[in-house]
DRENDRENNU-379191 format. One record per residue (C-alpha): residue in three letters; x, y, z; residue number from 1. Coordinates in nm, 3 decimals. Example, Ala and Ser with C-alpha at 12.3 -4.5 7.8 and 13.67 -1.06 7.14 Angstrom:
# residues 2
<r Ala, X 1.230, Y -0.450, Z 0.780, k 1>
<r Ser, X 1.367, Y -0.106, Z 0.714, k 2>
END
This chain:
# residues 238
<r Unk, X -0.284, Y -0.605, Z -1.925, k 1>
<r Unk, X -0.626, Y -0.711, Z -1.796, k 2>
<r Unk, X -0.647, Y -0.860, Z -1.445, k 3>
<r Unk, X -0.917, Y -1.005, Z -1.225, k 4>
<r Unk, X -0.792, Y -0.816, Z -0.918, k 5>
<r Unk, X -0.534, Y -0.543, Z -0.855, k 6>
<r Unk, X -0.430, Y -0.452, Z -0.499, k 7>
<r Unk, X -0.236, Y -0.132, Z -0.428, k 8>
<r Unk, X -0.135, Y 0.006, Z -0.090, k 9>
<r Unk, X 0.076, Y 0.278, Z 0.067, k 10>
<r Unk, X 0.060, Y 0.533, Z -0.213, k 11>
<r Unk, X 0.096, Y 0.814, Z 0.045, k 12>
<r Unk, X -0.057, Y 1.096, Z -0.158, k 13>
<r Unk, X 0.036, Y 1.422, Z 0.011, k 14>
<r Unk, X 0.386, Y 1.300, Z 0.092, k 15>
<r Unk, X 0.695, Y 1.411, Z -0.100, k 16>
<r Unk, X 0.789, Y 1.046, Z -0.140, k 17>
<r Unk, X 0.471, Y 0.944, Z -0.320, k 18>
<r Unk, X 0.537, Y 0.816, Z -0.673, k 19>
<r Unk, X 0.197, Y 0.939, Z -0.791, k 20>
<r Unk, X 0.292, Y 0.967, Z -1.158, k 21>
<r Unk, X 0.401, Y 0.604, Z -1.155, k 22>
<r Unk, X 0.065, Y 0.504, Z -1.005, k 23>
<r Unk, X -0.115, Y 0.685, Z -1.286, k 24>
<r Unk, X 0.102, Y 0.519, Z -1.550, k 25>
<r Unk, X 0.044, Y 0.178, Z -1.395, k 26>
<r Unk, X -0.334, Y 0.219, Z -1.388, k 27>
<r Unk, X -0.337, Y 0.342, Z -1.747, k 28>
<r Unk, X -0.145, Y 0.035, Z -1.864, k 29>
<r Unk, X -0.331, Y -0.222, Z -1.652, k 30>
<r Unk, X -0.705, Y -0.275, Z -1.615, k 31>
<r Unk, X -0.898, Y -0.483, Z -1.365, k 32>
<r Unk, X -1.242, Y -0.599, Z -1.257, k 33>
<r Unk, X -1.168, Y -0.518, Z -0.890, k 34>
<r Unk, X -0.928, Y -0.256, Z -0.754, k 35>
<r Unk, X -0.849, Y -0.279, Z -0.382, k 36>
<r Unk, X -0.672, Y 0.018, Z -0.220, k 37>
<r Unk, X -0.527, Y -0.137, Z 0.093, k 38>
<r Unk, X -0.460, Y 0.163, Z 0.316, k 39>
<r Unk, X -0.236, Y 0.470, Z 0.336, k 40>
<r Unk, X -0.363, Y 0.600, Z 0.005, k 41>
<r Unk, X -0.367, Y 0.958, Z 0.136, k 42>
<r Unk, X -0.097, Y 1.046, Z 0.390, k 43>
<r Unk, X -0.279, Y 1.258, Z 0.646, k 44>
<r Unk, X 0.023, Y 1.250, Z 0.877, k 45>
<r Unk, X 0.247, Y 1.406, Z 0.610, k 46>
<r Unk, X -0.015, Y 1.670, Z 0.526, k 47>
<r Unk, X -0.041, Y 1.762, Z 0.895, k 48>
<r Unk, X 0.336, Y 1.813, Z 0.899, k 49>
<r Unk, X 0.317, Y 2.054, Z 0.606, k 50>
<r Unk, X 0.327, Y 1.813, Z 0.313, k 51>
<r Unk, X 0.229, Y 1.954, Z -0.026, k 52>
<r Unk, X -0.064, Y 1.824, Z -0.227, k 53>
<r Unk, X 0.037, Y 1.807, Z -0.593, k 54>
<r Unk, X -0.163, Y 1.801, Z -0.914, k 55>
<r Unk, X -0.038, Y 1.446, Z -0.973, k 56>
<r Unk, X -0.197, Y 1.343, Z -0.641, k 57>
<r Unk, X -0.532, Y 1.480, Z -0.757, k 58>
<r Unk, X -0.491, Y 1.294, Z -1.086, k 59>
<r Unk, X -0.453, Y 0.964, Z -0.901, k 60>
<r Unk, X -0.784, Y 1.017, Z -0.721, k 61>
<r Unk, X -0.955, Y 1.126, Z -1.043, k 62>
<r Unk, X -0.827, Y 0.814, Z -1.217, k 63>
<r Unk, X -0.959, Y 0.592, Z -0.939, k 64>
<r Unk, X -1.300, Y 0.762, Z -0.939, k 65>
<r Unk, X -1.316, Y 0.733, Z -1.317, k 66>
<r Unk, X -1.241, Y 0.360, Z -1.291, k 67>
<r Unk, X -1.522, Y 0.318, Z -1.037, k 68>
<r Unk, X -1.761, Y 0.487, Z -1.279, k 69>
<r Unk, X -1.669, Y 0.236, Z -1.550, k 70>
<r Unk, X -1.790, Y -0.074, Z -1.365, k 71>
<r Unk, X -1.465, Y -0.142, Z -1.177, k 72>
<r Unk, X -1.537, Y -0.261, Z -0.822, k 73>
<r Unk, X -1.322, Y -0.018, Z -0.617, k 74>
<r Unk, X -1.267, Y -0.084, Z -0.246, k 75>
<r Unk, X -1.064, Y 0.156, Z -0.030, k 76>
<r Unk, X -0.953, Y 0.022, Z 0.309, k 77>
<r Unk, X -0.838, Y 0.248, Z 0.592, k 78>
<r Unk, X -0.470, Y 0.262, Z 0.686, k 79>
<r Unk, X -0.300, Y 0.437, Z 0.975, k 80>
<r Unk, X -0.191, Y 0.735, Z 0.763, k 81>
<r Unk, X -0.543, Y 0.785, Z 0.625, k 82>
<r Unk, X -0.717, Y 0.714, Z 0.956, k 83>
<r Unk, X -0.905, Y 1.047, Z 0.922, k 84>
<r Unk, X -1.175, Y 0.838, Z 0.749, k 85>
<r Unk, X -1.210, Y 0.601, Z 1.044, k 86>
<r Unk, X -1.507, Y 0.776, Z 1.209, k 87>
<r Unk, X -1.712, Y 0.754, Z 0.887, k 88>
<r Unk, X -1.651, Y 0.388, Z 0.801, k 89>
<r Unk, X -1.827, Y 0.214, Z 0.635, k 90>
<r Unk, X -1.950, Y 0.450, Z 0.366, k 91>
<r Unk, X -1.964, Y 0.506, Z -0.009, k 92>
<r Unk, X -1.777, Y 0.781, Z -0.194, k 93>
<r Unk, X -1.920, Y 0.802, Z -0.545, k 94>
<r Unk, X -1.901, Y 0.434, Z -0.647, k 95>
<r Unk, X -1.612, Y 0.356, Z -0.410, k 96>
<r Unk, X -1.671, Y 0.140, Z -0.103, k 97>
<r Unk, X -1.466, Y 0.254, Z 0.199, k 98>
<r Unk, X -1.423, Y 0.017, Z 0.492, k 99>
<r Unk, X -1.183, Y -0.134, Z 0.749, k 100>
<r Unk, X -1.131, Y -0.468, Z 0.576, k 101>
<r Unk, X -1.255, Y -0.674, Z 0.284, k 102>
<r Unk, X -1.313, Y -1.044, Z 0.227, k 103>
<r Unk, X -1.349, Y -1.217, Z -0.108, k 104>
<r Unk, X -1.292, Y -1.555, Z -0.271, k 105>
<r Unk, X -1.013, Y -1.571, Z -0.528, k 106>
<r Unk, X -1.039, Y -1.759, Z -0.856, k 107>
<r Unk, X -0.851, Y -2.055, Z -0.702, k 108>
<r Unk, X -1.116, Y -2.086, Z -0.430, k 109>
<r Unk, X -0.920, Y -1.943, Z -0.137, k 110>
<r Unk, X -1.087, Y -1.693, Z 0.096, k 111>
<r Unk, X -0.880, Y -1.374, Z 0.109, k 112>
<r Unk, X -0.884, Y -1.141, Z 0.411, k 113>
<r Unk, X -0.761, Y -0.797, Z 0.305, k 114>
<r Unk, X -0.664, Y -0.539, Z 0.569, k 115>
<r Unk, X -0.394, Y -0.274, Z 0.590, k 116>
<r Unk, X -0.208, Y -0.428, Z 0.883, k 117>
<r Unk, X -0.159, Y -0.141, Z 1.126, k 118>
<r Unk, X -0.385, Y -0.320, Z 1.378, k 119>
<r Unk, X -0.096, Y -0.564, Z 1.423, k 120>
<r Unk, X 0.155, Y -0.293, Z 1.508, k 121>
<r Unk, X 0.178, Y -0.225, Z 1.881, k 122>
<r Unk, X 0.338, Y 0.114, Z 1.812, k 123>
<r Unk, X 0.031, Y 0.217, Z 1.613, k 124>
<r Unk, X -0.236, Y 0.073, Z 1.839, k 125>
<r Unk, X -0.081, Y 0.150, Z 2.177, k 126>
<r Unk, X 0.171, Y 0.432, Z 2.135, k 127>
<r Unk, X 0.053, Y 0.638, Z 1.838, k 128>
<r Unk, X 0.277, Y 0.939, Z 1.910, k 129>
<r Unk, X 0.583, Y 0.713, Z 1.896, k 130>
<r Unk, X 0.468, Y 0.576, Z 1.561, k 131>
<r Unk, X 0.447, Y 0.930, Z 1.425, k 132>
<r Unk, X 0.804, Y 1.000, Z 1.537, k 133>
<r Unk, X 0.908, Y 0.682, Z 1.356, k 134>
<r Unk, X 0.723, Y 0.803, Z 1.047, k 135>
<r Unk, X 0.918, Y 1.129, Z 1.055, k 136>
<r Unk, X 1.245, Y 0.934, Z 1.070, k 137>
<r Unk, X 1.134, Y 0.723, Z 0.775, k 138>
<r Unk, X 1.046, Y 1.042, Z 0.581, k 139>
<r Unk, X 1.399, Y 1.168, Z 0.647, k 140>
<r Unk, X 1.543, Y 0.842, Z 0.513, k 141>
<r Unk, X 1.330, Y 0.882, Z 0.200, k 142>
<r Unk, X 1.457, Y 1.241, Z 0.162, k 143>
<r Unk, X 1.817, Y 1.115, Z 0.175, k 144>
<r Unk, X 1.715, Y 0.857, Z -0.080, k 145>
<r Unk, X 1.591, Y 1.123, Z -0.324, k 146>
<r Unk, X 1.905, Y 1.335, Z -0.287, k 147>
<r Unk, X 2.137, Y 1.036, Z -0.328, k 148>
<r Unk, X 1.955, Y 0.910, Z -0.635, k 149>
<r Unk, X 1.968, Y 1.249, Z -0.805, k 150>
<r Unk, X 2.346, Y 1.221, Z -0.771, k 151>
<r Unk, X 2.339, Y 0.864, Z -0.906, k 152>
<r Unk, X 2.123, Y 0.975, Z -1.199, k 153>
<r Unk, X 2.377, Y 1.247, Z -1.284, k 154>
<r Unk, X 2.649, Y 0.981, Z -1.283, k 155>
<r Unk, X 2.444, Y 0.748, Z -1.502, k 156>
<r Unk, X 2.401, Y 0.496, Z -1.221, k 157>
<r Unk, X 2.083, Y 0.293, Z -1.155, k 158>
<r Unk, X 1.836, Y 0.366, Z -0.877, k 159>
<r Unk, X 1.941, Y 0.245, Z -0.532, k 160>
<r Unk, X 1.724, Y 0.258, Z -0.219, k 161>
<r Unk, X 1.913, Y 0.368, Z 0.092, k 162>
<r Unk, X 1.585, Y 0.395, Z 0.283, k 163>
<r Unk, X 1.494, Y 0.035, Z 0.203, k 164>
<r Unk, X 1.829, Y -0.086, Z 0.338, k 165>
<r Unk, X 1.785, Y 0.119, Z 0.656, k 166>
<r Unk, X 1.427, Y 0.001, Z 0.706, k 167>
<r Unk, X 1.504, Y -0.364, Z 0.636, k 168>
<r Unk, X 1.807, Y -0.359, Z 0.863, k 169>
<r Unk, X 1.613, Y -0.221, Z 1.156, k 170>
<r Unk, X 1.314, Y -0.448, Z 1.110, k 171>
<r Unk, X 1.528, Y -0.758, Z 1.072, k 172>
<r Unk, X 1.707, Y -0.670, Z 1.395, k 173>
<r Unk, X 1.380, Y -0.689, Z 1.590, k 174>
<r Unk, X 1.222, Y -0.965, Z 1.377, k 175>
<r Unk, X 0.945, Y -0.718, Z 1.296, k 176>
<r Unk, X 0.856, Y -0.849, Z 0.952, k 177>
<r Unk, X 0.839, Y -1.213, Z 1.062, k 178>
<r Unk, X 0.621, Y -1.122, Z 1.359, k 179>
<r Unk, X 0.398, Y -0.909, Z 1.137, k 180>
<r Unk, X 0.344, Y -1.192, Z 0.889, k 181>
<r Unk, X 0.283, Y -1.448, Z 1.164, k 182>
<r Unk, X 0.027, Y -1.231, Z 1.342, k 183>
<r Unk, X -0.144, Y -1.140, Z 1.013, k 184>
<r Unk, X -0.192, Y -1.509, Z 0.938, k 185>
<r Unk, X -0.325, Y -1.582, Z 1.288, k 186>
<r Unk, X -0.578, Y -1.299, Z 1.261, k 187>
<r Unk, X -0.683, Y -1.420, Z 0.916, k 188>
<r Unk, X -0.747, Y -1.772, Z 1.044, k 189>
<r Unk, X -0.957, Y -1.628, Z 1.328, k 190>
<r Unk, X -1.164, Y -1.449, Z 1.062, k 191>
<r Unk, X -1.229, Y -1.784, Z 0.894, k 192>
<r Unk, X -1.014, Y -1.700, Z 0.590, k 193>
<r Unk, X -0.719, Y -1.866, Z 0.417, k 194>
<r Unk, X -0.486, Y -1.586, Z 0.307, k 195>
<r Unk, X -0.382, Y -1.260, Z 0.478, k 196>
<r Unk, X -0.340, Y -0.968, Z 0.234, k 197>
<r Unk, X -0.171, Y -0.663, Z 0.385, k 198>
<r Unk, X 0.020, Y -0.345, Z 0.313, k 199>
<r Unk, X 0.165, Y -0.119, Z 0.586, k 200>
<r Unk, X 0.525, Y -0.247, Z 0.609, k 201>
<r Unk, X 0.626, Y -0.160, Z 0.249, k 202>
<r Unk, X 0.758, Y -0.512, Z 0.195, k 203>
<r Unk, X 0.611, Y -0.690, Z -0.111, k 204>
<r Unk, X 0.568, Y -1.063, Z -0.059, k 205>
<r Unk, X 0.374, Y -1.366, Z -0.179, k 206>
<r Unk, X 0.345, Y -1.683, Z 0.028, k 207>
<r Unk, X 0.081, Y -1.956, Z 0.047, k 208>
<r Unk, X -0.110, Y -1.788, Z 0.332, k 209>
<r Unk, X 0.027, Y -1.433, Z 0.330, k 210>
<r Unk, X 0.064, Y -1.158, Z 0.069, k 211>
<r Unk, X 0.177, Y -0.797, Z 0.085, k 212>
<r Unk, X 0.133, Y -0.542, Z -0.193, k 213>
<r Unk, X 0.437, Y -0.330, Z -0.099, k 214>
<r Unk, X 0.418, Y 0.043, Z -0.162, k 215>
<r Unk, X 0.447, Y 0.334, Z -0.408, k 216>
<r Unk, X 0.726, Y 0.527, Z -0.236, k 217>
<r Unk, X 1.017, Y 0.287, Z -0.287, k 218>
<r Unk, X 0.912, Y -0.040, Z -0.447, k 219>
<r Unk, X 0.629, Y 0.066, Z -0.683, k 220>
<r Unk, X 0.465, Y -0.275, Z -0.655, k 221>
<r Unk, X 0.115, Y -0.416, Z -0.696, k 222>
<r Unk, X -0.043, Y -0.749, Z -0.614, k 223>
<r Unk, X -0.241, Y -0.882, Z -0.909, k 224>
<r Unk, X -0.465, Y -1.181, Z -0.971, k 225>
<r Unk, X -0.485, Y -1.305, Z -1.327, k 226>
<r Unk, X -0.810, Y -1.430, Z -1.479, k 227>
<r Unk, X -0.673, Y -1.784, Z -1.442, k 228>
<r Unk, X -0.623, Y -1.733, Z -1.068, k 229>
<r Unk, X -0.246, Y -1.686, Z -1.049, k 230>
<r Unk, X -0.126, Y -1.427, Z -0.797, k 231>
<r Unk, X 0.193, Y -1.232, Z -0.860, k 232>
<r Unk, X 0.375, Y -0.913, Z -0.766, k 233>
<r Unk, X 0.434, Y -0.657, Z -1.039, k 234>
<r Unk, X 0.718, Y -0.414, Z -0.987, k 235>
<r Unk, X 0.629, Y -0.122, Z -1.209, k 236>
<r Unk, X 0.886, Y 0.039, Z -1.437, k 237>
<r Unk, X 0.799, Y 0.299, Z -1.701, k 238>
END
């Protein structure tokens, strides 16, 4: 399928939970004029904890670079897990633009403000060590998820995300997602834009003034804009 814009976030290359092969399959089956990588593409936190870099992770980067060399406008925005690039922003890597945020006008005339979203998270901006502890707990939940789903696969049962239930339960208890969306919209209006486009919380969503591309650890989702200007979430299945 050919799209005007594809937005991916939270691929977490370098993490055991990264669904890198699914990313490759998705990009092989879907083409675009603009590809926006909205943060946490490489998981520096996981790599610092001893995460393994796989050949499939390298293939994702090669695919992205190859796309940029074939007249695809590729923009990579910094996330909290790939904040090792922060001191160099803005810069160009091959034909890829790397920056903090990105603004563009969609086909329907709305001004889109794209940013990862970690700047809205007090645990990231104020208490970074606590955020990293939370990340380790989330990694453990994803590990349980992999073990449980191997068992379900052996029993012929469909995929079920324990980690998503845990994460959603906790975040609903503190109204985290609602606060995140609200603050993302407020920041977007301050930037003179109409729609906030984020990643970070691994929660795919489309609303009139807020969108989230989800992730490639649990949901395997992308935000896409068709040539006619319709925005939708694609949940990728092989």
